[in-house]
N, C-alpha and C positions, 0 to 999 in steps of 0.2 A: 417181511422184516425191512427195516429203514434202510435207506440208502442217502447219501448226502455227497455234495461236492466239498471236499476237504479244505479247511482255511488254514492255512499256516501264517496267521496274523502274528505280529510281533507284540510281545508286552514286555516293559521293562524289569518286571519282577517274575520269579517262579514260584511254583508252589512250595517248592523244598523249604524255603526261607521260612516258611510258616509253620514248620514240623521241626519235631523233636529228630537228633540226628541217630536214629537207631538202625536206619539203614531199610532197605523194603527188598522183599522176594515173594515174587508173585509168578505161579506157575500157571500155565494155559494148556490143556489138552484137547484138541478138537481133530476127530479123524477128516483126512482129506486135504489137509495143508501142507505135508511134508515138504521139508526146504523152501518155505516161503517164508517171508517177511511178516510181521504183524506189528501193531503199533499199538501203546497205551498210552492213553491221553486223558484231559480233564475238561469238564465245563469251567467257565470263567463267567458269572453274573446274568446269563442268557444261554440261548441255544448254539452260541458259537463254541467250536469244539477246538483245542490246543492240546499238539501231540508233547508227550514228555519222554517216550522211550521207545527204542526199537528193539525186537527180538526175532530169532529165525526159529520156526520150527525143525525140529531134528527128524531122522527118520521114521521115530516114533508118532510123529505130531505132538510133540512136547516143545513148548516154548517156555523160555524163564526171564522173566523181567527182573533185574536186582541193581541195586546201588547203594553206595555207603551213606547217602543222606535219605532220611525217610521224606517220603510224599506229604503233602497237605491232605488233611483230612477233606474229603469230597466226594462228590458223584463222577466217576471215570467211565471209560469206554475201551473196549478192545475193537480195533478196527482190522477187519480180515481182508485179505488178498481178494476175496471175493467183490470188496465194496461194501461189504455188510457190517454192521456192529452191533453188539451188544453193551448194555451198561452193567457196572458192578460197582460198590462202593469200597472206599479206603478209609478205613478208621485207624484208630489207634495202633492196632494189631496188623502190621503190615508185612507177615511172613505168612502166606496161604496158598491154596492151588485151587484152581476150578476146573472140572470137567464136563464137556457137553457134546452135543451131536448137533451137526450143521442142518439137519432137517428141524429143528426147534431148538433155538438155543436156551430160551428161558425153561421153557417145559422140562428140557432134558438135563438140567444143569444140576450138578453135585458140587458141595462145596467142602472143604478139607480144612481146618484151622482158622476159620474166622466166623465168630459170631455175626458180625455187622452183615457179611454177605448172606448168612443162613437166614437170617430174618428177612433181608433184601428180598432173595430169590422166594423164598416161601409165599412172601407177600404178593410177589407179582405172580407165582403160580396159582395163589388164591384168586387173583383178578382175572387170569386167563379163564378159570373155571366158570367166572360169571360173564364173562365177556359175549358169548353167544346169546346168551338169556337177555341181556342189556341190549344187544344191537337188534335181537328180533323185536323187542318192545318198542325200540325207538323208531325202527320201520313200519310196525304195526300202527303206530301214532298216526303217520303219512296217509294210512288208507283212509279213503274218503267213504268208504262202504259202512265204516263203523261208527256208531252212535256216539254222542257227546257223553253219554253215561257209560259206554264201553270204554271210552278212551280216558274218563276220568279214572276207572279202574286200573288202566294201564299205568295214568301217571303215578296213581300210588302204589303200585309195584315199582317203578323205577325209583321213587322216593325211598321206597323201604330197602332196595337194594343199596342206595345211596348211604343210607343209614347203616346198614351191615358193614358197609366199607368202613366208616367212622368209627364205627364199634371195635372193629378188627384192628385199626390203627391205634386207638386208644389201648386195647388191650396189651398192644406191643410196647406202646411206649410206658405203660405201668410195670410192665415186667421187666423193660429193659431200658432204664432211665439214663444208662449212662453212654450208651451207644450212639454213634452218629447214625445209623440207621432209623433208630427210632426219633431224632430230632428231625431228619429229613422227612421220613414219612408224615410226620405230626405237622411239618410246614406246609404240607399240600392239602390239608384239610381246612376248609372254609368254615367262617363263624356261622353257627347256630342261632338264629333269632327267636327268642322265647315265644311260644304260642299265642301269649296274651298281647303282645303287641304286634304281631305279624302283619295283621289287616291295617295298622295306622302308620302309614307312609313315613311320617314325621320321626315318630319313636322308633321306628325299624332302622330307620336311616342313622339316627343319632347312636343307638344301640350298636350298630355295625362298624360304624366309623370308629367309635369308642374301643371296640374289641378287635380292630381289624388285625391289630399284630398279636394277638393273645398267643396265636400257634408259631408265630414267625419271629425269632428272636433277631433283630437289626445288628445286634453286637457279636451275633454267632458267626467268625469267620468261615466255618466248614460251610455255612449255608451260603457263603458268596462264591464257593467253588461248586455250584449246582446251577442249573438253569432257572430258578426261581427268583432269586434275587432282585435282578431289574425289573421283572414284570411286576412283582409284588410292589416294590416301591414306587413305580411309575403308575400303575393302576391307582395307587392309594392318591397320589398328588394329582392324576388327571380326572379321577371319576368319584372320589370321596371328597374333594376339598373345592368349595368356591373358586372360580377361576378369578381371582381379585389378587393384586400383589400382595396385599396386606394378610391374605387369607393363607397365601401360598408361603410366603416368607416365614410365618408362623410356624408351619407345618415342616418346612424345609430346616427350620432351627431344630426342631424335634428329631428329625431323622439324622442330622450332622452330628447332633450331641450323643445319640446313640453309637453312631459311627465312630466316636472319638474311644470306644474301647478296644480297637484294633488299628494299627497304622494303616493293614491293606485296605480294610474296609473304609476308613477315612479317606483316603487317597483316593479309592476308586467312586466313593459316593460323590464326592467333594468335585473330580473330573467330571463326572457323569451329569451332575445336575447342572453344573457351571455350562457346559458345553450344549446340554438341552435347552436351557433358556436364553443362551446366547445366539442359537439359531433360531429361536421361535418367530414366527411372522405375525404371532397374535399381537393386538395393539396393547401396549402398556406392560408388556412382558418384560421390557429392558430395566423395568423396577426391579423384578426380581434379579436378573443377571447383575445389576449393580450391588443388591443387597448380598449376593453371595462372594461377589469379588470383593466388596470392601469389607464385609465381616469375616471372610475367612480367607480366600484365596491369595491375596495380597500379602498377607502377613504369615500365612500358614502353610503354604504349599511349597513344601521345602523341595520338592523335586523339581520344581520349575525355575529357569534361569531368570536372573535379576533383570536382563533385558526385558523377557516378557513381563515381568511383574510390575517394571518401571512404566512399560507401555500401557498395561492394564489400568495402572492406578491413573495415567493421563485420561484414557478413556472414562474412568467414574467420573472423574472432574469434569469433564464435557456433558456427560449424560444426565448427572444429577441434576442440573439445572433446568433441565428440559423434560424431565419426568411427568407426566399426565399427573395435574393437580398443582404444579410448580407455576408461578407467575411467569409468563413468556419473558425472555429478555427484550428489554425495549431499546431495539435499534433505531439508529438513526437512516433513513433513507430519502433518497430524492425521487418527488414525485414529477413525472413528465405527462404533462395534459393531452389531453386529444388533440388540440389545433396544432402543438408540436408535431406529431405523426404524421397529420394529414400533408402540412406544408413541408415535412422533410421527404415526403414520398419520392419527389423527383429534382431534390436538390440535395447533390452529394455534401456540400460544405456542412448545411443544416444537419443532414443524416449522420455526420460525426460528432457533431459538436456535443460535448459533454455535460454543459452546465445548465442545459434546458430545464425548466422547471423550479419546484422548491423544497426545502426540506421538511420533512416530517417524521415523528416518532410514532413508532407502533401502537404508542399507548395513546395518540392523539385520535385515533380512529373512532369515531362516534358510532356505534353499533351494538346492537344486543349480541351480535357473535361477529366475530373476525374470522375469515378464512384465509390464511397465507398458503401461497402456492409458490416454491421456488423452482425456476425453471430456466431453460436455455433455448435459445432456436437452433442449435447444433444437436440436440438430444431427440434421438427418432422416436422415443416413448413420448417425450414433451410433445411433439408435433400432433399427436393424436389425444392426449390427454387435456392439455390446455383448450383447445376449441372446446373439446366436450365439457369441460368444467364452464367454460362461458356461456353455453348454452343453457345449462342449468341455472347459471347465476341469472341469467335472463328470464329464464321461463318461472323461476320459483325464489331463489335465494334474495334476488333484489326488493321481491315483494315481501320479503319477511324480517326486515332489518337486520339483512345478512350482508355484510361487505366483503369484498374481496380484494386482498392486496397481491397483484402479480408482479412478483421480485424476479426481475432478470439477473441470472447469475454471471454473464459473461462481462469481460472488462474491455477497456480499450476502445479505440474508433472501430475495428472490425466487430465487435461484440455489440456496440452501438447500432450499427449500421443493419446488422442480422436482425436485431431486436424490433428495429423500425420496420423493416421490410416483413417481418412476420407479423407483426401487430397489424400492420396496413391490409395485408393479405387476406387475414381473418377478422378485420375489422373489429378488434378487441379494445373498443375505445371506451366503453361505459364504467368498467371497475376502475380500480386504482392500479395504473402502471407505476412501478417504481423499481429502483436501483441502486447502487452507491458506486459511483465511479471512480472513488479515491480510495477506498480499503475494503478487505474483505472479511474483517473480524465477524460480521453477521453469520458468514459460511460456518465459521468454526463454532460460534455461541450454538447455532441452531443443528450442528452436526451435518451439513450439506456435503456429504461426501459422493452423493449420485443425485441426479435430478429425473423425473421431478419428485420433491416432497410436498406435502399438504400436511398443514397444522390447523388445528380449528380452536378458537380462544372464546371464553365467554367474555360478559360484559366487564368483568373485572381482570380479565386479558389473562386469565389462567388457563393453562393448556387442558382441553377437555379431548382432543384427540388428534392423532398424527398418522403418518403412515398410511392414508388411506387413498381410495379410489374417488373420483368425481362422483361417481355413483353413490358412495356411501357417505358422503358429507352431510345431506338433509337426513337420511336416516339417523345419523349420530346424534346431531343436534335435537331431533324429535325424541328420541330416547331419553337424552339428557334431561330436555325439559320435564318429560314424565317422573323422571327418577326425582327432580328437585321439587315437583308439585307432590309427590307422596312424602317427601321429607317434611313439607310444609305444613302438611293435614294435622 
């Protein structure tokens, strides 16, 4: 039997607000728990469990959960004093009783007054009857003494058992189309690819993707209150969609439009997808975050306070011009030549002097590819990354018409001194050393909130990569070249 650490997480809305207000009365009888507390709770979108109500077993081991407002339709659990729990469903009819025995909650379950739960437990008991056979077959597959021919027969039997399960679910759905238990069980069935295209990977993928949500209705709020919704949605976006912003944005639009059928689904989907891509460390996924924020969140997130939405709007305005594929902001920088660093090494006045060098715009860099690295001598991570990038520049980049502009982001005399000392210590003389001692607009335009930050630009000074490690720069440029070559064929 399952055990878990109970998570009393806060959510700002309850199931009750998504249900009709006819009240609920759920009786539970289990031997061995007299005069102890028991909890009724629900799932929300994933495996996380939320409590709804508490009751007390009486001397006869009977507990009653009841309330004036109906519970939302969904998958629930009864959490027992022993730390164990079992699941049940709450459909439209919320006045019922269940009786069982702690030796096996599912196997010994009796249901009174709930067609939904009768179906649900009948199916669970059916699955229990097949469990030992399936387990034995799966264990046999691991046995190295069996021949491949014997294992093929075992795999066929496993496929047969899975097909029987699917057939059973389809029968339940056909016989009970209006019940939540039918919709929930149907949502657990995977898409079956036609035999005619199973061996054609491209066609099988297209078919599977097209029919992925056939058994799972994204607009059904009751499925939100199960452990299935989040996994189903994220698996689709992570594994069925090409991991490029344009492809993801198209599919996210599809999911969000489906979610509009219910305010609870819309809120959950929008928050979840926004947070997922806002936290993503994958290069280029900020374009997805910007898309969700600009198209939906800023104007439609009624639950979010105005201050947050105003700040989000500012972030969108900053990020949009520096998304991959955009022309890099053409900032003016002051280039400091090699001799100045060498002369200033032991000259305090020269070391502090801010006007050394000459002005240059990023667009003036004459190279097939330009790497911008924003860094500062105070930054502990920069102390490793910058010398590592310089070595890569000397060994490979400089020999491939790739220029590096190393931009010191520290200000003032103190910043200049630290910069000069670091450059001299590591002899970073051969690439373009630059800064702007007069203003910091470039830090806003390139969203430099921490250092180091590396951007890679093509010949046209379009951003082709960012937030990279030094070791990834050449790899990215090589991959970009190959893509361009294929496009021109």
